[in-house]
C-alpha angles and dihedrals in degrees: 000000000000132000145171125269138190116211114202109211134030099222126113097286094045094048090046092050091050090051091049095049092048090050089061094047104268127140108236136188121187116209115202119182093208111099091222136024097235095159095229111185145090125240139314139200119221119204125205093273092056092046089049090052091050090050090054088052093049092245100100098094093052092048093049088051092059097039137080121227115239103225098151138039141066143170124324143175123243092261090057104255116137123246095180137355127221118223106203090178092058090048090053090052092051102040106019093247140055121228108276130208122218138166107257089232091057091052090050091051093050091052094047089048088063091059132065108260092237092058093072111068118189130200094039118121119198109220101180145332126239113216097173089119106061091208101047136035125218112211114204114209143182140166135103087045092292115112116177151131127259120191121213141171087226138020120200112203104210095149099127141243092323092047113177091199094053089052091051095047097043106032094164092056112103091226126213121346131199110266094213092254140088129201133214119189145161146168116246117249092226137026115281123205106245132180095202137037098227136011140173121195119197120204129160107308091339141087131194121190142168139202120202117222131211093251093056096257121114141211117227129190135188119201114195134183101248147151113253116268099026108141135172130225089224109025095181092051090050089055092050088052093049100039108017093106095047118107127287133307093030096080089047092051091053093045090054092054126096112227092232092057097067115109121199125196135163111234114239127180140182095251089170108062119233115249090227139007089215135060117176109307093345122099117192120211142170118005090349088065105030114004107187140181114267096240096111097036088234104118097096092036091056091050090052090049089053093052096051093044092051093052093045093051091053091045094048093048089049094053094047092049092054095048093047101048108024096099101029117114088208096048115148119254113277092245092052094048091044089054091046091047096052092046091050091048092052090050088052093048090052093048093049101040108034098063093048098040093049092044090054089048091054093048091051089052091051092046089054092052091052095042128028097006096061111103108157109101094225092049091049092050092050091050095048092048091051093050093049090050094048114118121257111278098029093117090050093051090049092055093043090055091072105017098056099091128134119220119227115241121258093190132259117336111240131186 
């Protein structure tokens, strides 16, 4: 069984879903409302689960080629002392790969390269989806002066934390809420001498981190406790004021940054879990399904897991349908079994992904409360003492708890 799908959103999750569906024989169109794919973004860390998902999609090698392994680093305090060290070599022994750091734009390019250029359509905004027919979805679109309707066997809602489709399908859900934090981030203009691949530094109600890239540049981010909507006339100068006296290489990272490169976004999350990741012929994935705080570095990895699991569910249901009915004189009509197969696959996707995605989101929220969000001096002191006293290997076990995921197979990769 094959079908046609419309993927709403050309981000990491949407592109990965398109790759996975094409791998199992579906026709796929990705609709992206932006008028151009300008790859705005900073950097990203991919844990083993994200890398395994990319391998299942056939994009792992290309991503590794553009990424830098994170073998050294950890968590520090503003004065420079270490709270916990990260052992990337041990992670590689346990999981087959260390965490890797990559510019978000490079990841987007690697995913798009795995798709035919014509399958990604920009400048088209999906306004709603009509599920009146239980067997087909009608996607209503606009943008660039071209309103229209596209029909599909499946719609993948990968339209982000402020998902319009999620709001339509679950009108009683409260939607995303502000997490209490905001993030400023950028990629340095020039290479910066670094002694570690990845670091987080926790102050009082603030976190500063960096990811080293293969070309010597680095991404940095600053997460601050903040009300929503607070902005600064000169964001880079504000970062220098807040973090200029923190340990090296933080001042050097800021000095190597162009003022116009700083991005600033409030952090929103789905604090209230969705009752389902599926509604009719629509499957939600990534931030549309389980937007989480960035404190575990798992947001993109979970979206990649979603994409592979969705494709595998459809592929598995397809295979079992063919073997069960191919020789039966009373076999259901192809259209009936196709409908049944897709519905069963979506139910399986929801059953497999919703518990894990929502559990990781809860863990990310808790990690933020114990890390960057803590602001009271006594609470910060207690946390720091506990981390310093933690047994060797505690950091490794914490990472393994979420990163040790095995991707389902989508079959052999062919050119």
